[in-house]
N, CA, C and O of each residue as an XYZ file, in Angstrom:
212
protein
N     116.338     83.053    112.537
C     115.564     83.252    111.309
C     115.329     84.746    111.105
O     115.138     85.500    112.059
N     115.349     85.137    109.883
C     115.155     86.545    109.548
C     113.702     86.944    109.816
O     112.775     86.340    109.277
N     113.517     87.951    110.642
C     112.176     88.377    111.044
C     111.367     88.882    109.856
O     110.169     88.611    109.774
N     111.992     89.609    108.934
C     111.265     90.138    107.785
C     110.745     89.002    106.903
O     109.641     89.090    106.367
N     111.536     87.936    106.751
C     111.075     86.795    105.961
C     109.877     86.131    106.625
O     108.931     85.733    105.945
N     109.912     86.009    107.945
C     108.803     85.409    108.680
C     107.539     86.246    108.510
O     106.465     85.706    108.245
N     107.664     87.546    108.662
C     106.510     88.434    108.487
C     105.970     88.365    107.064
O     104.756     88.378    106.858
N     106.856     88.291    106.091
C     106.430     88.206    104.701
C     105.719     86.880    104.433
O     104.732     86.839    103.699
N     106.222     85.797    105.030
C     105.585     84.492    104.860
C     104.177     84.494    105.457
O     103.249     83.960    104.850
N     104.011     85.083    106.624
C     102.684     85.181    107.242
C     101.772     86.033    106.369
O     100.594     85.716    106.204
N     102.310     87.106    105.814
C     101.533     87.952    104.913
C     101.022     87.152    103.716
O      99.841     87.223    103.375
N     101.905     86.400    103.088
C     101.528     85.613    101.915
C     100.469     84.577    102.282
O      99.482     84.409    101.566
N     100.678     83.893    103.389
C      99.735     82.846    103.790
C      98.371     83.447    104.113
O      97.359     82.991    103.581
N      98.326     84.450    104.967
C      97.042     84.988    105.425
C      96.350     85.830    104.361
O      95.242     85.509    103.930
N      96.998     86.895    103.943
C      96.355     87.811    103.007
C      96.252     87.225    101.605
O      95.270     87.470    100.903
N      97.239     86.465    101.195
C      97.207     85.866     99.862
C      96.057     84.888     99.701
O      95.311     84.957     98.725
N      95.912     83.980    100.650
C      94.826     83.000    100.567
C      93.472     83.683    100.680
O      92.544     83.335     99.950
N      93.344     84.645    101.578
C      92.077     85.362    101.727
C      91.733     86.133    100.449
O      90.574     86.162    100.034
N      92.728     86.749     99.835
C      92.502     87.496     98.597
C      92.097     86.560     97.462
O      91.173     86.866     96.709
N      92.774     85.431     97.335
C      92.433     84.462     96.287
C      91.010     83.943     96.481
O      90.255     83.819     95.516
N      90.649     83.643     97.713
C      89.294     83.154     97.991
C      88.239     84.215     97.645
O      87.201     83.896     97.064
N      88.505     85.455     97.999
C      87.555     86.533     97.704
C      87.398     86.736     96.202
O      86.290     86.986     95.728
N      88.481     86.634     95.453
C      88.413     86.797     93.999
C      87.651     85.622     93.381
O      86.856     85.811     92.460
N      87.895     84.415     93.886
C      87.179     83.249     93.350
C      85.675     83.354     93.590
O      84.881     82.913     92.760
N      85.281     83.939     94.728
C      83.857     84.133     95.023
C      83.305     85.368     94.318
O      82.106     85.639     94.390
N      84.165     86.112     93.640
C      83.839     87.370     92.976
C      83.234     88.379     93.949
O      82.324     89.135     93.608
N      83.763     88.367     95.159
C      83.372     89.340     96.173
C      84.412     90.461     96.129
O      85.418     90.419     96.838
N      84.154     91.454     95.290
C      85.164     92.480     95.007
C      85.399     93.415     96.188
O      86.508     93.923     96.354
N      84.393     93.649     97.000
C      84.581     94.491     98.181
C      85.528     93.814     99.173
O      86.434     94.450     99.712
N      85.315     92.545     99.403
C      86.186     91.784    100.308
C      87.598     91.672     99.739
O      88.573     91.783    100.482
N      87.720     91.454     98.429
C      89.033     91.365     97.796
C      89.785     92.683     97.937
O      90.982     92.687     98.223
N      89.090     93.799     97.737
C      89.708     95.115     97.890
C      90.143     95.351     99.326
O      91.217     95.899     99.572
N      89.309     94.937    100.277
C      89.650     95.090    101.692
C      90.909     94.307    102.040
O      91.807     94.844    102.688
N      90.990     93.053    101.622
C      92.168     92.245    101.929
C      93.408     92.776    101.227
O      94.501     92.734    101.791
N      93.259     93.267    100.019
C      94.400     93.845     99.313
C      94.904     95.092    100.035
O      96.110     95.264    100.212
N      93.981     95.963    100.452
C      94.370     97.183    101.175
C      95.017     96.844    102.519
O      96.030     97.438    102.888
N      94.436     95.899    103.245
C      95.024     95.511    104.526
C      96.392     94.869    104.344
O      97.289     95.081    105.160
N      96.557     94.105    103.306
C      97.847     93.488    103.025
C      98.920     94.513    102.704
O     100.043     94.423    103.201
N      98.573     95.488    101.874
C      99.526     96.547    101.527
C      99.876     97.369    102.761
O     101.042     97.699    102.979
N      98.883     97.698    103.561
C      99.123     98.446    104.794
C     100.014     97.659    105.756
O     100.896     98.229    106.399
N      99.784     96.371    105.850
C     100.582     95.511    106.721
C     102.042     95.460    106.264
O     102.958     95.572    107.079
N     102.250     95.291    104.960
C     103.626     95.270    104.444
C     104.305     96.621    104.630
O     105.477     96.683    105.001
N     103.578     97.694    104.377
C     104.149     99.036    104.546
C     104.578     99.249    106.000
O     105.680     99.731    106.260
N     103.710     98.889    106.942
C     104.020     99.068    108.359
C     105.197     98.192    108.770
O     106.040     98.616    109.561
N     105.260     96.990    108.246
C     106.336     96.073    108.599
C     107.694     96.600    108.144
O     108.680     96.471    108.870
N     107.756     97.183    106.967
C     109.031     97.639    106.445
C     109.401     99.058    106.860
O     110.550     99.462    106.680
N     108.458     99.830    107.411
C     108.746    101.210    107.777
C     108.979    101.437    109.264
O     109.634    102.410    109.636
N     108.463    100.572    110.115
C     108.635    100.756    111.548
C     109.710     99.806    112.045
O     109.504     98.595    112.126
N     110.853    100.373    112.376
C     111.995     99.559    112.796
C     111.921     99.206    114.280
O     112.314     98.107    114.674
N     111.423    100.126    115.104
C     111.355     99.900    116.553
C     110.024     99.251    116.911
O     109.007     99.525    116.274
N     110.027     98.394    117.922
C     108.737     97.856    118.381
C     107.888     98.950    119.001
O     108.414     99.849    119.657
N     106.592     98.881    118.801
C     105.696     99.873    119.371
C     105.528     99.611    120.861
O     105.437     98.459    121.286
N     105.487    100.688    121.659
C     105.351    100.535    123.119
C     103.956    100.865    123.545
O     103.641    100.797    124.733
């Protein structure tokens, strides 16, 4: 299985659901936090090719 697809699927499941829940509760600070963490996670996933030691 393609590792990038797996990482993207986990991103969608975890950060997507958390972001949707935060928006539904109108908790904008939490929604912003999850959005920032999600973007940072995707950026790190696509920019670091080697595993960290």
